Structures are given as structure tokens and as C-alpha cells.
N, C-alpha and C positions, 0 to 999 in steps of 0.2 A: 258284495259283489261288484267285481269291475269288470264290464266286458273288454276284451281283448282284440277278437278278431270271429269270425263266421264263416262259416265252409259253405256260403251259398255263393256261386260264383256268378257273374253276370255276363249279358251279351254285349254290352254296352260300355264305351269308355264315360263315368259318371261327370260328365263336365260341367254341370250346374252345382252340384254336390261339392267339387273342388273349389269353383268360383265362389261359393259362398262361404267356404271356409276360407279361403285368401281374402276375401273381402271381410270378413269378421277379425281376421287377425290383423290386417292392417289398420282397421278402423281401433282395435284394441292398443296397437303401437302408437298411432296418434294420440288416443287417452292417455297412455302411460308417457308420452312426452310432454304431457303439460302439467303445472304447477297445480296442489291443491283447489286453490281459487278457480282458476280456468277449469279445472276438471270438474267441479261441482256445479259451475254455470253449464257446461255443455250437457250433464247430465239431466238437469233441469229444463234445458233447452230442445232435448232432442229425444230423453224419455218420455212414458206414456205415463202423464199423471191423470187419475180418473176425476177428482176434480174440475180440473180444467179440460178435459175431454168433455165432458158434460154440464160447462158452463155454470158451475157451481163456483168456481173461482178464475184469477186472472192471473197469468205471468207478469212480470215487469215487462215497458218495452222493448228492454234491451237483452231479453232472456225469450222473448216471441218472436221468433226469426222465422218458425214456419206456422202453417195451420196445425192445430190440435191434432186433427185427423189424421194428417201424416206423421205424426209422432207413432202410430199404431206399426206405420212400417220402419221409421228409422231406429226405434228401440228394439227390434230386432238384431240386429246388426252391432251391437254395443255389448259390453259387458263389463262387472263389477269387478275382477280381477283376473289373476292366471289361472287358478283353481277352476274360477267360472267357466272361462275360456277353454280352457284345454278338455273339462269333463264334456262341454258340449259338444265340441268337436271332435270329440273322441265318438261320442255317441252316432253325431250327423256321419262320419266317416264310414262308421262300422256298417249302419243301417240304411244310410240314404242311398247307397248306391243301387241297393235291389230297386228300394222303393223307385227310384228314377229309372229304373231299366224295366220296370213294370207299367211304366207310363209315357215314357219318354221324355225328352228333355224340356219341351214346351212345358205339356200339362205339369211336369214337376214344378216348377218356379210357379205357377198358379196353385197347387195343390200347397205349394210349402207356404206361399203367404197366407194363402187363407186359413190356415192352420195355426200361424200365427195369429191373424187378425182375431180369431175366435178364442185363443188362448186370453191374449190382451183383454177382450171383452169381458170374458169371464170373470177375471180378475177384478178389471175395473166395476165392472157390474153389482158385484158381492159388496162393493166398498167406494161406491161413488164420492163419497165425500174425503176421501183420502187424498193428501198432498205430496205423498212419498212416490217419486217418478219409478216406474218400473223399466228396467233395461233385462238385455238379454234376449238370446235364441231358445231357449230352453222350451217356450211355448209351441214353436214351430215344429222344433225337433221331437217333444212329446208327439206330434200330430204324425211324424213320420214311423214312430216307435208304435202308434195305434193301428196303422195301414201295416205295419209288417207283422205284428200279431196276426192279423185276420189273414194275410197271403201266407207267412213262413212259419206259422208255429211248431214245425218240427226241424226246422234248421237247426243244427248245435251252433252255440256260441261259447267260446273259449272264455271263461272268468277267471279272474283272480280273487283269491281269498286271501284276505291278509291275516296272518296267523303271528302274532308277537314280532319277531325281524323278518319272519319269510313270508312268502306270499304263495298259496299252494293255488296251483292252475288244474282246472277241470272242464270238460266239455258237457253244457246242458242244454237243454231244448230250450229253443228262444222263449216258447209259451212260459215258459216258469222263469226265466231271467225277467221279460217283459211283465209276468203276471206279478211278480215278486216287487218290482220297481212300481207298478202301478198302486202296488198294496200300499207301499212306503208311502206314495202320495197321499195316499188317503188318509193315511195314520198321521202324517205328519200335517197334513190341512185339517186334522180335528183337533190336533193339537194347537193349531195356529188360532184356529176359530175361537179356543177357549183362554186364547192369552196367555198361552204357555211357550208358542215359539213366534219369532217374527223374522223378518228380513229375508224372506224368501217365497216368490207368488206360488205356492203349491197349487192353487185354484186355477193358476194359468195353466198348469201343467195337467190338471185333470182335464182341462177343459181343451186344451190342444190334443189329449191323447184321444178323446170321446170325437171330437172334429174330424182326425185322422180317418178312425174306424166309420163314420158317417160318410166321410166323402171317397173314400176308395173306391165303392163299387161305379163311382161315375166318373173315376179318372183311370183307372188301370185299362191296359189292352185287353181287348174280349177274349183274347186265347190264352190269359193269364187267369188260373182258377185261384176259388179261394180255399185255404188250408192245402195248401199246394206242396208235397214233400219236396225239399231242395233238389237240384239238379248237380249232384256231386261231381267233381271232375273225377273222370276213370281213373283207375290206378295201374300204373305200369308194371 
């Protein structure tokens, strides 16, 4: 299922969500402009490498341009390919505006970064000797999804379901869309732990999602209720 839109309107312009998307796109265009060798150097310099983060390995001096802990932030704004970028920004655009609306611009910045940090640490903590850099906004966005599930489980999400050469669209409750998404992360993380899949930080997605669910009570405005039915726009 590919989410395309939700029917959950907002009361404020999602300036932070838009800014994050713009930054991620600009950073990716910069990455894309680099040659293969320079791109690899950038990924190792600004991606989160568990072994380096936990002082079990060191980068060469020409790559150690920032402290390892700072890569927990820089890695959130980098992506490994067009599909990686597009899928992440699509999820952020659909679900991020409502979470920003539920807590305000300033709190949303902190919430987003904390979810990203929790996701990266969940990934790194499970394999602290890994020397493979992790990049991507998926962990932070997973936190947004976890928060959305608790606040707006009844919101309707328009999803596209590929059927051969056609895409069938249908509105489904957010609890079903996000619940199915989380189920896939668990299944894929199990397969990855068994050595059947690699290349995706599935545990970062799970860690970010759970962090978002744990943090949302402390960041949402008091008047925003849990399991709130969506405020649909009036029909003309």
C-alpha cells in the first residue's frame, strides 16, 4: 500500500514539515552532484556508523570531519537514492503536518529530532560493531507515524494498491495503514536478524515508531485528545 493523502485537515501551515522536506531534497541534490568516490566519502563522514559512534573503530582523519555523535543528526537529512528520498518525503508530507499541528512548530522540531536519535540508537545498539553507515530520515518519520497512530487512528488515508499495470485507490483507516506498515517493519527486521535481508535499518524504523508513541503525550497540546476522530471539512 502506498499512502497518497489523508482527510485530516490542519489549522496551521506546516512550516517545519516543509522546511525538513526542502532540506532533505537540497542535501540529496548535493549528494547526487558528487562522483561515486566523493559520495562514498560523504556518506562515511556524515552517516551514523555504530562502531565509530561507540568508540569501537575510528575513521581516517580526512573523514572524521565532525564528532561521531553529531552524525546522529546529519544522517537524518541524507538519503541513499531517489526512491529512498521520495518515499520518506511522501510519508512526512502526509502525516507530518497533522503532528506539527498537534504540538506546534517548536515542539515538533524537538520531537522529530528526538525520534530520529532514538531510531539511530536502536539500530546502532543492536549491532555496535557494525561499520556500515546509516543514513535517512526514516527513523524520525517513523516517530511521526507512531504519534499519528495514537492521535488520529480513525483518520482516513487514501492509499494506492498496485495491481499489475493499474493502481487501485481506496480510503482506509489510519490504524489499518500504519498498523500494517509497522507489521511489515517487524517482519522485515526478523528476516534481517536471520540474515535473509540487509541494506535497510528496520530496527531504526521500529525504534523511531515506538519513540514517537512514547513521546507524543509530552509534546502534544493539552486540548489534543488521543484516538481523536478526524475533523473533516464540512461538505458544501
